[in-house]
N, C-alpha and C positions, 0 to 999 in steps of 0.2 A: 424836695423833701429830704431831710437828712436821714441817715441810716437809723438813728434812734427813733425818729418819727415813724419810719417804716415799721420798726419793731413794736412800737407802741400800738400801731394800728393792727398788726397781726396778732399780738398778744390779747388785745381787746376783743378781737373776733373770736379767739379761742375761749376767752373767758365767757363771752356771751353764749357760745355754743355749749358750754358745760351744763350738765344736768342741774347742778346746784351752784349757787354763787361761790366762787373761790375766795371772795373777800380779800382780794389782793389789789394793789395799785399797778396798773400796766406800766406806767412810767418807771416805777421802781424795778420791776422785772426787766425792762428794757435796759436800764442802767446796769444791772447785774450782767446782762448779756454782753453789753459793751465792754465791761471789765473782764470778760473772759473771751477774748477774741479768738484764741487758739484752743480748740477743744481737745486735740490729741497731739502727741509728739510728732506724728506724721504731718499734721497741719503745719507744725513749726518747721520740720525738715523741708517741706515743699516751699514754704514762704521764704526761708532763708537761702535755699538753693537758688531761687529766682533772684534774690537780692545779690548773691555772690556772682551769678552769671552776668547780671547787668553790670556789676562793678568791673568784671573782667573785660567786658566789651568796652566800657568807658576807658579802662586803662590802655587797651590796644589802640584807642584813638588818641590818648593823651597820657603819657607815662608819668606826668606829675600827679595823676590821680591814683596813687598807690593806696593800699589799705594797711591798717595797723591793728594789733591786738596786744593784750597783756594776759599772761597765764593765770589760771584760777585753780584753787584747790577747795573752794567752798562756794555754795550758792550765794551767800551773803556778799562775799568778795566780788563776784561777778556782778551782782546787782548794784553794789555801790559804785563800781566803775562806770556802769552805764548811766546811773543817776548823775554822777559827777560830770560825765561827758555831755549829757543834755543840759546840765546847769551851766557849764562853762562855754559850750559851743552851740547850744540851741538845736542840735541835731545829732543823730547817731550815724549819719552817713559815713560809710567807709571805715567804721570802727567796729571791730569784731571782738570775740573772746577766744582765747586759746586754752584748751584743756591739756595740761602737761602730764604725760605719763610719769615723769620724774616726781612731780608733786603728789600724784596719786600714790606712788610707791612710798614716798617719804612721809606722807601725812594722812593717808586715808585707809591704810591696810590694817586689818585686825591683828596682824602679826606685830604691829608696831612699826617704827621707822625702818624702811628698807632701802637698799641701793636701787638704782635704776636698772634692774636686771630682769624685769618681767616676773618677779617673784610674788607680786601681790595678786589678790583675787581678781579673776577676769571680770566678774560682774560689777566690780567697783567703778569701772570706767563708765559703763552705761548708766549706773546709778548717779554718778556725778553729772552727766549730761542732763538727766532728768531733773536733778536738784537745781542745777543752774537755771534751767528754763522755768522751774517752779518759782524761783525767786524773781526772775525777770518779769514773769507774768504778774506776780504780786506787785512789782513796781508799777506796772501799768494800772492795776486796779487801785493802788493807793493814790497815784497821780490823778486818775479820773475821778476817784472819790472826792478828792479835794476840789476839783472843778465843779462837781455836782453840788457840793455844799456852797461854793461861791455863787453858783447859778440860783440856788434857793434863796440865798441872802439878797441877791440883786432883785429877784422877783418880789421878795417881801418888802424891800425898800422902794419898790416901784421904779427902779432904775433900769429902764428898757435898753438904754445904750450899753450899760455894763452887762446886762443879761445877754444881749446879742453878741457882745465880744466874747463872753465866756462860752456861749453856745458854739461859736466859730472855733474856739480852741478845742472843744470837745469833738466837733465834727472832723477836725483836721489833726487829731492827736496822732503823734508818731510813737510807735511802740518802742519799748526798751528791748524787745526781742531782736537779736542780731545773729548773724552766722557764728557758729562755733567750729573751729578747726580742731578736731578731736584726735588725740594720739592713740592709735591702736597698737603701738610698739611694733614688734615683728610678727604680729598676728596671733600670738599666744598658742602656737601649736601648728598643725598642718593646715592646709587650705580649707578643709571643712570646719575646723575650729575657728578660723578667721571669719568665714562666712557666718557662722552662728553668732559670733560676738558682734560682727558688723550689724546684723539684723537688730540685735538688742540696742545698739547705739543709735541706729537710724530711727527705730521706734520711739526712742527717748527724745529725738529731735535733731540729731546730728546730720548736717547736710554735707559735711566735708570730713573725710577720714584720711589721716596721715599714717602711712605705713613705711617701714624701713626695710632695707635689704640685708639685714643681719640674720644669722641663724637664731631661731626662736629660743632654743635652750642654752645659747651662749651669749645672749644679748647683753650689751653693755651700753652705758650712757654714751652718746655721741662725742662727748668731750673727755672720754677716758681711754686708756690703752686696752689692748686685748680684744678689739672688735673683729668679728669673723663674718664675712659676707657669704651669700649663697649664689649659685649660678642663676642666670636670668630666667631659665625655665621654671625654677622653683618660685622665684619672686613674682613672676608674671602670672603664675597660677593663683597667687593670693590677690593680685590686682584684679584678675577676672572674678575671683570670689566676691570681692567688694562690689564690683559692678553688678553681678547677679543679685546680690542682696538689695542694692538700690532698686533694680528693675523689678524684682519680686514684690517689693513694697510700694511700687508705683511712683518712686522718686526718680523719674527717667533722667533728670538733669543733675542728679547728685554728683558730688565732686570727689576725686581721688588725688591725693598729694603723695607722690612717690619720693621717698627720701633715700639718698645714697650716702653711706658712711665710708665709701671707698678711699676718700682722701686721707683718712687716718687709719684705715683698716688694712693691715698687711697680711691677713690670714684668710684662708678659706677651709671649709670642712670637707668640700667635695671637689673632685675633678669633674668638670662638666661633661655631659654626654655630647659627642660630636656625631652628627648625622651626615654631614658633608663638609669638605674643606671650606673654610671661610665663614661658616655659620656662627651663630651666637656662641655656642659651646666652644668652638675652635678658637674664637677671638678671646673668650674668657680664659681659656687655658694658655693662650699665648703670653699672658702676663705672669704666669707661674715662674718661679725661680727654679730652673732645671739644669741638669748636666747631661751631656751626651755620653752614653755608655755602650759597651758591647754586651751581648747576651751573657757572655761568660762572666761578666762583672756583676750580674744580678745576684743579690743576697737573698736568703730565705725571707719571704714576706715582703720583698720590695714591690712597690707599685710603679710601673713604668708604662709609657704609652708612645705611640708613633707620632712624630712631628716631622712633616716634610720628608718622609722616608727614612728618618733616623730614630733610633730608640733613645728616649730621654727619660731621666728619673727626676721627678720633682723633689725639691727639698722638703723633707717631712720632719716635723718636730716630735719629740717624745710623746707629746699629747695626741699625736695622730693628725694634727692640722698641717696644712701645706702653706708655704710662704709665697707671696708675690715678690716680684723683683722690686728692689728699692727704687724710688723715684717715679713709680708708675701711677701713683694715687690720683693725680689730677686727670690724667688721660682716662683712667678707669671711671672717674666721676662723670666725665663727658659721655663715655660709652654707656654707662648705666642710665644716665638721664635720657639720652636719645632713645634707647631701647624701651625704657619705661613709658615714655610718651607714645611711642608707636604701639605699645601694648595696651594703651587705653587710659593712662594717667592723664589728668587734666593740668596738674601743676607738678613741679619738681622742687626738691629741697636738697641742698648740698651743704653738708657740714664742712666747715673750714677750720684751719688751725688758728687763724687770727682774723679779725675783722678788717680786711684790706679791700678797698674798692677795686684796685687793679687786679688782685688775684681772683676775686669773684667774677669780675667782668671778663677776664681772660678765659675762664672756663665757660661762662655763659655765651660768649661770642662763638666759641667752638660748637656748643650745642645748637645755637641758632643758625649755624650754617646748614644744618639738616632739618631743623624745625624752627622756621623763622619767628613764629609767634610764641615760642616757649617762654613760660612765665615761671619765675622762681619765688618760692617762699623762703625767707631767710631768718634764721634764729639769731637775734641780737643778744647773744647769750651772756648771762652773768658769769659764766665760766671764763670769759675773756677778762683780762685786766684792761679795760678800755682806756684808762688814763695812761698807763705805761705804754700800751701798744701805740696809741696815737702820738704820744710825746716822742717815742722812738721813731715813728714814721716821719714826724715833723723834723726831728733832728737830722735824719738821713736826707730829707729833702733840702735842708739848709746846707748840709755838706755838699750835696750835688750841685747846689746853686752857687757854691763858693763863698757862703756867708760864714762869719766868725762864730764858732760854737765853743770857743775856749772857756766860756762861763759855765758850761754844762758838762756833766759826766753821764754818758749815755746809759751806763748800767745802773745809775742811781737816780733816774729821772722821776721815780715815784716819790722822791723825797719832798716833804712839804715845803722846803725852802724854795722850790721852783714854782709853787702854786701861783704866785703873782707875776711870773716872768713872761716875757714876750713869747717865748717858745710855748709855754703852757696855754697862753691865750690863743695862739694859732692852732694848737692841737685841739682845744675845746671847740674852736670854730669848725674844724673838720668833723668832730663828733656830732655837732649840731646839725650839719648838713649831710651826714652819712647816709641817712635813709633816702633823702631826695637824690643824692649823687648816685647811689647804687640803683635806684629805680630807673634813673636816666641811663646810666652806663651799663647796667647788668640786667635790665628788665625785671627787677624785683617787684612783683605785684603786691606781695604781702610781707610786712615786717612785724615780727613779734618778739616779745621778751618772755622767755619760758617761765622764769621763777621770780618775778618782781615782788609779789606780795609775800613770798617766803622771806625775802630779805628785808622788806619794809616792816613786816611784823617783828622780825628779830631786832631791827634797829629801834623801833618805837618802844618795844617792851624793855629793851636795855636802858633807854633814856628814862622811861617812867620808873623802873625799878631803882635806878641810881638816885633819882630825886625823892620818890615817895618813901623809900626805906632809909633815906639819908636825912640830912638836916632840914630839907625843905618840907618834909612831912606831907600833909594834905595839900599844901600849895604846889607840890610837885605835880599832882593830878590837875588841880584847878588851873594853874597857869600853863602847864604843859599840854593839857588835853582840852578840858571843857571850855576855857576861855577862848581857845583857838577855834573850837567848834562853833561857838557863838559868833565870833568875829568873821569866820569864813562861811557862815550860814550852812554848816554841815547838817543835813536833815536828821542825822542820827542823834543829835543832841536831844531831840524828842524821841527817845528810843521806844516809848510806848506806841507812838504813832507809827514808827517804822515797823514794829512787829505786827501791826494790823489792828490795833485797838480801836481806832476811829472807824475803820471799815466794819468791825464787829458791832459798833454802836449803830451804824447805818442799818445793818441787817436786823438788829434787835428792834429797831423802830419799824422796819418793813414788816417784821413777823408779828410783833406784839402791839404796835401802835403806841398809844399813850401809856400803856402799862409797862413799856420797856424800861428796864433798869440799866442805865448807861454808865460807862466808866469815865466819860469825858466831861464830867460836871465841874462845878466851881472848886471842889476840893482836890481835883487832879493837879498834882504838883508840877506837871509839865506846863501848866499855864504860866509858870514863872519865866518861861522862855519866850513869851510873846507870841 
């Protein structure tokens, strides 16, 4: 017996036990129950944590099974990604969503567009998690609603084979609800603030929280200058705060992704506390840019400390920040990653200056010497000029191989005149396999693009504005948008259906029977789309 049949049976029993007839159809109520599989955000968080843990185990066994996601800034955007994934690939397996703090700041703050500096409202992030899952659950309800209508049509036509096929699709329906890796920035304050915000995000459905080791009140985008990191004791307190939030809410297998910005961060706000030689604090301080001095050389207000029996003064900027030694970024990334994993993180995230398979693999191989199963989340960032980077990498490989590169100017490889060249074809081939290559070489479990829909929206609106307000007029929309929607069977061409109109009609019929005034009749212009 299917789950729906079980529900029909239990609802019928409740109806029969009622004092007066409810005048409802048990199968309709069972359908509504099926269309609402997840009752709370914690249901979502538990389900998606289980999915993600299973995917991590599968990746450990076979690193070709890496996972992917695209960044979101609205529930509709996330919904359409998953609808498209199911349409093109028939499954949502190993496909996630990423909630980008950058896009929350730029697109969701009541202050208006903001830089990625944790200036937006804290609660906006949890609200977006909830919104994303609201839209994904609506995608389930819409898809199942269509299957229920198909089932009714098959029954009316007496087509038992078709009815059995549709029933099988209903019974084996795969949800659009997938894991979200949610950006909690640097925790938006102290560890208590981090804990409180984490609880909101988990209650909204987040199963994986990504936190970075920057100072909360000096936080910068990972691809900008001026990043300031904190000692490990401070960062690990926030990792523990996240874990306590998961455990308090009963999501014992919730996931924490610890991000280090040390590769590009040359500054720290604090000198770490040292309890004994060689501990975390001592190692953190060992990267500071210092000079050995005599006590007599100390100026008023100088900060100095003992290193191996010698008095040293760290280089301090007018801002009060301290500098690390140049060239220590990669070593600090490895140190940060290992210590974060030991502190309870499940995944690590390393920001890099360029998307280089070798550079990422070199760091991850060092991490895995201490934590063999360490898995990386990597930002395939739009902040990189992928075309230029990979053309230059290909150029350098050709030079190293002794090939003739006289037809190319390395500093001008972004030039469109090279687009059809052999070098560009080779570079594009490297871009195409970048995710598979780094999954294999650097144990990258999850690949994401933080801001894809920010850029695709800007590009598509630019093209539409150019055509519609230009000579093409209405043809700019029809040829550039609607006709393509129809040819590519984009569900949103029937935007009334996508907004829930047909589901509303189903409910009207459940609630009012033949008295229902439905919107989907003969005069509904969406019928023009077949």
